[in-house]
C-alpha positions in Angstrom: 76.8 167.4 307.1 73.8 168.2 309.2 76.1 170.8 311.1 76.9 172.3 307.6 73.5 172.7 306.8 72.6 174.3 310.2 75.4 176.9 309.7 74.2 177.4 306.1 70.8 178.3 307.2 71.7 180.5 310.0 74.1 182.3 307.7 71.0 182.8 305.2 68.8 183.7 307.9 71.3 186.3 310.0 70.7 189.2 307.6 66.8 188.7 308.3 67.3 188.4 312.1 70.0 191.3 312.4 67.6 194.5 312.2 65.5 193.2 315.0 68.7 192.5 317.1 70.2 195.8 316.7 67.2 197.8 317.1 65.2 196.0 319.7 62.6 198.4 321.3 63.3 201.3 319.1 60.7 202.6 316.4 61.8 202.8 313.0 61.9 206.6 313.2 64.3 206.2 316.3 66.5 203.7 314.7 67.0 205.8 311.5 67.1 209.3 312.9 70.1 211.2 313.6 70.7 211.4 317.3 72.6 213.6 319.4 76.3 211.9 319.9 76.2 210.5 316.0 78.4 213.5 315.3 81.5 212.2 317.5 82.0 209.1 315.2 80.5 210.2 311.5 81.6 206.9 309.8 80.3 204.0 311.5 80.7 200.4 310.5 78.2 199.2 312.8 75.1 200.9 314.6 72.5 199.4 317.1 69.6 201.6 318.5 67.6 200.3 321.3 64.9 201.7 323.5 62.4 201.2 326.2 59.5 203.4 327.8 59.6 204.4 331.2 56.8 205.3 333.7 58.7 208.1 335.1 60.0 211.4 334.5 63.5 212.0 333.3 64.6 213.1 336.3 64.3 209.7 338.0 66.2 208.3 334.7 69.2 210.5 334.5 70.9 209.5 337.8 71.1 205.8 337.0 72.8 207.2 333.4 75.4 209.5 335.3 76.4 206.5 337.8 77.3 204.0 335.5 80.4 202.0 335.3 82.5 199.7 337.3 83.1 199.8 341.0 82.9 202.2 342.9 80.2 203.4 340.3 77.2 202.1 340.2 77.1 199.2 337.5 75.3 198.8 334.3 72.2 197.3 335.7 72.4 194.0 333.6 74.2 190.5 334.0 76.8 191.5 336.7 78.2 187.9 336.6 78.7 188.0 333.0 80.6 191.4 333.0 82.7 190.3 336.0 83.8 187.0 333.8 85.1 190.0 331.3 87.3 191.4 334.3 84.7 194.5 334.2 84.0 194.6 338.1 80.4 195.7 338.0 78.2 195.6 341.1 74.8 197.0 339.8 73.3 199.2 342.9 69.8 199.9 343.6 70.5 203.4 345.0 71.6 206.6 343.7 75.2 207.5 344.3 75.3 211.3 344.8 79.0 211.3 344.2 78.4 210.3 340.4 75.8 212.6 339.6 77.6 215.7 338.3 79.8 214.2 334.9 81.9 216.5 333.1 83.0 216.6 329.7 86.5 214.9 329.7 85.7 212.6 332.8 87.1 209.2 332.5 85.2 205.8 332.5 87.1 202.6 332.6 85.4 199.8 331.0 88.0 197.2 330.7 89.7 197.3 327.4 87.7 200.2 326.4 88.8 203.6 328.1 85.8 205.8 327.6 85.3 209.6 328.1 82.3 212.0 328.9 82.3 213.8 325.3 78.7 215.4 325.5 76.6 216.0 328.6 73.3 217.8 328.7 71.7 217.1 332.2 68.5 215.2 332.0 68.7 214.7 327.9 71.8 213.4 326.7 74.9 211.8 327.6 77.4 210.5 325.3 80.9 208.5 325.8 83.5 208.2 323.3 86.6 205.5 323.5 89.8 206.9 323.4 90.8 205.2 320.1 87.7 206.9 318.7 86.0 204.0 317.2 83.2 203.4 319.7 80.5 206.2 320.6 77.8 205.1 323.2 74.9 207.6 323.5 71.8 207.8 325.9 69.0 210.1 325.1 66.2 210.9 327.1 62.9 212.1 325.6 60.1 212.9 328.2 56.5 213.1 327.1 53.5 213.3 329.9 55.5 212.3 332.8 56.9 209.1 330.9 60.4 208.9 329.4 61.7 207.2 326.3 65.1 206.1 327.0 67.2 205.8 323.8 70.5 204.0 323.6 72.6 204.0 320.6 76.0 202.6 320.0 78.2 203.6 317.0 81.3 201.4 316.1 84.0 201.9 313.4 86.1 198.4 312.7 89.1 199.4 310.7 89.6 196.1 309.2 87.1 193.6 307.6 88.1 190.9 310.1 86.9 193.2 312.8 83.6 193.5 311.2 83.3 190.0 310.8 84.0 189.4 314.5 81.2 191.9 315.3 78.6 189.9 313.9 78.5 187.2 316.7 78.9 189.5 319.3 75.5 191.3 318.2 73.0 188.9 319.5 75.2 189.1 322.6 75.0 192.6 322.9 71.2 192.7 322.6 71.0 190.3 326.0 73.1 192.4 327.9 71.8 195.9 326.7 68.0 194.6 326.9 68.5 193.5 330.6 70.4 196.9 331.2 67.5 198.8 329.8 65.0 197.2 332.0 67.0 197.3 334.9 67.2 201.2 334.7 63.6 201.1 334.0 62.7 199.3 337.2 65.1 201.5 339.3 63.6 204.7 337.9 60.1 203.8 338.5 60.6 202.8 342.2 62.8 206.0 342.6 59.8 208.2 340.9 57.2 206.0 342.8 59.1 207.2 346.2 59.1 210.8 345.2 55.6 210.8 344.8 54.9 209.1 348.1 56.9 212.0 349.7 54.8 214.6 348.2 
């Protein structure tokens, strides 16, 4: 009986909690604005927009985005052990990998069950991937202001069935845990890179 009451309470609270989960770090304007990459999946059943401010120029942030992905790429800068339990072979690196710094539209990125392709690449500003089935678009946008960079991550999903949409709900808190760690991991790496560049000048 107590368990049922807890489930009912969580069910009632989740709609109130859902927006903060899906918009961690993002301003209202960022979470509601149309972003580059949205055109790749116009009709989405689910959208998350998360963001972080990085005390570094966009040029120090961009390299970590272009090299993201499973080994031999640079990892996802999140909890590798969780990613690897899912068979993703992620090993987050702390160095820039020159061989992955020139992504081209059409390049493939294998994320386990999801084969992604680079669909939009604007160096220093936008990188967008779309899944092969067209049901997932993941976009990063960099906005630089006075030497700091706003890193905005947007995921757009299309779930063809009601059952698929229901299954997505319990995954949303988990995606926050992973993506928050990723954004902070990119922030730490970009700020260290910018600091090293400053020391050399």
